[in-house]
C-alpha positions in Angstrom: 0.0 0.0 0.0 1.3 3.4 -0.9 0.2 7.1 -1.0 2.1 9.7 -2.9 1.2 13.4 -2.9 2.3 16.9 -3.7 4.1 18.6 -0.8 1.0 20.4 0.4 -0.7 17.0 0.7 1.4 16.3 3.7 -1.5 17.4 6.0 -3.8 14.7 4.5 -1.4 11.8 3.7 -1.8 10.1 7.1 -5.6 10.2 6.8 -5.3 8.6 3.3 -3.0 5.9 4.6 -5.4 5.2 7.5 -8.1 4.5 4.9 -5.9 2.0 3.1 -4.8 0.3 6.4 -8.5 -0.1 7.3 -9.1 -1.9 4.1 -10.5 1.0 2.1 -10.0 1.5 -1.6 -7.4 3.6 -3.4 -10.3 5.8 -4.5 -11.4 6.3 -0.9 -7.8 7.2 0.1 -7.3 9.9 -2.5 -10.7 11.4 -1.8 -10.0 11.6 1.9 -6.5 12.9 1.5 -7.7 15.7 -0.9 -10.5 16.6 1.4 -8.2 17.3 4.3 -6.2 19.7 2.2 -9.4 21.3 0.8 -10.5 21.9 4.4 -7.2 23.5 5.4 -7.8 27.3 5.4 -4.1 27.9 5.7 -3.6 26.4 2.2 -4.5 29.2 -0.3 -4.3 26.9 -3.3 -7.2 24.5 -2.7 -10.7 24.6 -1.3 -11.7 26.8 1.6 -9.1 29.6 1.7 -8.2 29.3 -1.9 -7.3 32.6 -3.6 -10.0 34.0 -5.8 -10.2 35.0 -9.5 -10.1 38.6 -10.8 -13.6 39.3 -9.5 -12.8 38.1 -6.0 -14.7 34.8 -6.4 -13.2 31.4 -5.4 -13.7 28.9 -8.2 -12.6 25.3 -7.5 -11.7 22.4 -9.9 -11.1 18.7 -9.1 -11.0 15.3 -10.7 -10.7 11.7 -9.6 -9.9 8.6 -11.6 -10.1 4.8 -10.9 -7.2 3.0 -12.4 -9.1 -0.4 -12.2 -11.9 0.6 -14.5 -10.7 3.9 -16.0 -13.8 5.5 -14.7 -13.4 9.3 -14.0 -15.3 12.3 -12.7 -14.5 16.0 -12.7 -15.9 19.4 -11.9 -14.7 22.9 -12.8 -15.4 26.5 -11.8 -17.4 25.4 -8.8 -18.4 28.2 -6.4 -19.6 27.8 -2.8 -18.8 24.1 -2.3 -15.6 23.4 -0.3 -14.9 19.8 -1.4 -14.9 19.5 -5.2 -13.1 16.2 -5.0 -16.2 14.6 -3.5 -18.5 16.2 -6.1 -16.2 14.8 -8.8 -16.5 11.3 -7.4 -20.3 11.7 -7.4 -20.1 12.7 -11.0 -18.1 9.5 -11.7 -20.5 7.3 -9.8 -23.9 8.8 -10.5 -23.9 10.3 -14.0 -23.1 9.1 -17.5 -20.7 12.0 -17.7 -17.2 12.8 -16.8 -17.1 16.6 -16.4 -19.5 19.2 -15.1 -18.7 22.9 -14.8 -20.1 26.1 -13.3 -23.8 26.3 -12.4 -24.4 22.8 -13.6 -21.8 21.3 -11.3 -23.2 23.5 -8.4 -26.8 22.3 -9.1 -25.6 18.7 -9.1 -23.8 19.3 -5.8 -27.0 20.6 -4.2 -29.0 17.6 -5.5 -26.4 15.3 -3.9 -26.8 17.1 -0.6 -23.5 18.9 -0.4 -23.6 21.9 1.8 -22.7 25.4 0.6 -20.0 27.3 2.5 -18.3 30.7 2.2 -14.9 29.8 0.6 -13.3 33.3 0.6 -11.7 33.5 4.1 -10.7 36.8 5.6 -7.0 36.0 5.1 -7.6 35.0 1.4 -9.5 38.2 0.8 -6.7 40.2 2.4 -4.2 38.6 0.2 -6.3 39.2 -2.9 -6.7 42.9 -2.0 -3.0 43.2 -1.4 -2.3 41.7 -4.8 -4.6 44.2 -6.5 -2.9 47.1 -4.7 0.5 45.9 -5.9 3.0 43.3 -4.6 6.4 42.4 -6.0 6.2 40.2 -9.0 8.0 36.8 -8.7 11.3 36.6 -10.6 10.0 34.3 -13.3 9.7 35.4 -16.9 6.6 33.4 -17.7 4.8 34.6 -14.6 5.8 38.2 -15.3 4.4 38.0 -18.9 1.2 36.3 -17.5 0.7 39.2 -15.0 1.3 41.8 -17.7 -1.3 40.2 -19.9 -3.8 40.1 -17.0 -3.1 43.8 -16.3 -4.1 44.5 -19.9 -7.4 42.6 -19.4 -8.2 44.1 -16.1 -6.1 47.3 -15.4 -6.8 47.4 -11.7 -5.3 44.0 -11.2 -1.7 45.0 -10.5 1.0 42.5 -9.6 -1.2 39.6 -8.5 0.4 36.7 -6.6 2.3 34.0 -8.3 0.0 31.3 -9.8 -1.2 28.8 -7.3 -0.3 25.3 -6.8 -2.6 22.3 -6.7 -2.9 19.2 -4.5 -2.2 15.8 -6.0 -2.8 12.4 -4.5 -2.0 8.9 -5.9 -2.9 5.8 -3.9 -2.3 2.1 -4.3 -4.5 -0.1 -2.2 -3.9 -3.7 -0.8 -5.4 -5.2 -4.0 -3.0 -3.2 -6.2 -5.6 -0.8 -7.5 -4.4 2.7 -8.3 -6.4 5.9 -8.0 -5.5 9.5 -8.6 -7.1 12.7 -7.2 -6.4 16.4 -8.0 -8.0 19.5 -6.5 -7.2 23.2 -6.9 -8.5 26.7 -6.7 -6.5 27.5 -9.8 -4.2 30.4 -10.6 -4.6 33.4 -8.3 -6.5 36.2 -10.1 -7.3 34.0 -13.1 -9.9 35.1 -15.6 -13.4 34.0 -14.4 -14.3 30.6 -15.8 -10.8 29.6 -16.6 -10.2 25.9 -16.2 -6.7 24.5 -15.9 -5.6 20.9 -16.2 -6.9 19.7 -12.8 -10.4 18.8 -14.0 -9.2 17.5 -17.4 -8.6 13.8 -17.4 -5.5 13.0 -19.4 -4.0 16.4 -18.8 -3.6 16.9 -15.0 -4.7 13.5 -13.9 -4.6 9.9 -15.2 -4.6 6.4 -13.6 -4.5 3.0 -15.2 -3.8 -0.1 -13.1 -2.0 -1.8 -15.9 0.8 0.9 -16.1 0.6 3.6 -13.4 -0.7 7.1 -12.7 0.4 10.7 -12.9 -0.9 14.0 -11.6 0.3 17.6 -12.3 0.7 21.0 -10.6 1.7 24.3 -12.0 0.8 25.8 -15.3 -2.3 23.9 -16.3 -2.3 25.1 -19.9 1.0 23.2 -20.4 -0.5 20.0 -19.2 -3.6 20.5 -21.4 -1.6 21.1 -24.5 0.6 18.1 -24.0 -1.8 15.8 -22.3 0.9 15.3 -19.7 -0.7 12.8 -17.3 -1.9 10.4 -20.0 1.4 10.7 -21.9 3.4 9.6 -18.8 1.2 6.6 -18.5 1.5 5.8 -22.3 5.3 6.0 -22.0 5.1 3.4 -19.2 2.8 1.3 -21.5 5.5 1.5 -24.2 8.0 0.0 -21.8 9.9 3.0 -20.5 10.9 3.0 -16.9 9.3 5.5 -14.5 12.1 8.0 -14.6 12.5 7.6 -18.3 8.9 8.3 -18.9 8.9 11.4 -16.7 12.1 12.7 -18.4 10.6 12.3 -21.8 7.5 14.3 -20.8 9.4 17.0 -19.0 11.6 17.4 -22.1 8.4 18.1 -24.0 7.3 20.6 -21.4 10.6 22.4 -21.7 10.4 22.5 -25.5 6.8 23.8 -25.6 6.6 27.3 -27.1 4.7 29.3 -24.4 5.3 33.0 -23.5 3.7 32.4 -20.2 5.6 29.2 -19.3 6.1 29.0 -15.5 6.6 26.4 -12.8 5.5 22.9 -13.7 5.6 19.7 -11.6 4.3 16.2 -11.5 4.2 13.1 -9.4 3.9 9.6 -10.9 3.7 6.0 -9.7 4.1 2.8 -11.8 2.3 -0.5 -11.4 5.1 -1.9 -9.3 4.7 0.8 -6.7 7.8 2.9 -7.7 7.2 6.6 -7.4 8.8 9.8 -8.5 8.3 13.6 -8.5 9.7 16.0 -11.1 9.7 19.8 -11.5 11.2 22.4 -13.8 12.1 24.4 -10.7 14.9 23.6 -8.2 14.3 22.5 -4.6 10.7 21.2 -5.2 9.6 18.3 -3.1 6.8 15.7 -2.8 5.6 13.4 0.0 5.0 9.7 0.2 4.0 7.1 2.8 4.0 3.3 2.7 2.1 1.0 4.9 5.0 0.3 7.2 5.9 3.9 7.8 4.8 5.8 10.9 5.4 9.2 9.3 5.4 10.4 5.7 8.7 11.3 4.0 9.2 14.5 2.1 11.8 14.0 -0.7 13.2 16.1 -3.6 11.6 16.0 -7.0 13.8 15.4 -10.0 14.9 18.8 -11.3 14.4 18.9 -15.0 14.5 22.5 -16.3 
């Protein structure tokens, strides 16, 4: 049994492992792990406390995938519901669809009995207002160009915060089933209605018991254009080792023409339970926990600029 997560998933990785130890499925584990992060108001990249879009509204995206059946569910641009990962799972289990967005996703959440909640916390609102007033731009060319473009679209949005991260969870249960979950509030001060890769199966999230799983954080447009998560799994299918598959995909990320290119990271697991993290930024980390570990371990991602 194994759980692998992005670094901010550390707060939920024990809960995810507890699910596996109790005999729960990999799907249960990734949902529980993501929910803990979504409910952490100190994490401004996911769920309650996530930083809002240009209009000051928190819009959440999430997806979940079952590597045993390749079933998947996703939601995007959801407002007022703190746990989009659970709504995504309901989409997978209750509808003949994969992806719901905006008001439709919110209507479905209400029908399923999910409770509404104010997602914009006082701290997140303060940070949003600070960004609009003007904060130093991160020293990253792609992010600077992104912020310049957003200033052109909305002149009052001056120097917003660096684009947000995302939470990723991949779990392998005692039966060897693999599942993957992704949840995010998206880039800070994004254009309303923008969807990144997190709710797009094959871009930010993909799992297949036969080969492995992958999930992404960072610039979602990169993952969408390259189909990153699915591509990693396809390289595994073709016979590449886990590191080799990740290196091939990260080389494609590096070569992609994109004036807004910025931080991009992924985690991946193969069918043998090997795991890896990679990033185009130095000093990035991810976390993992096996069944025989009392505490999770935080380890460096492979640096592939």
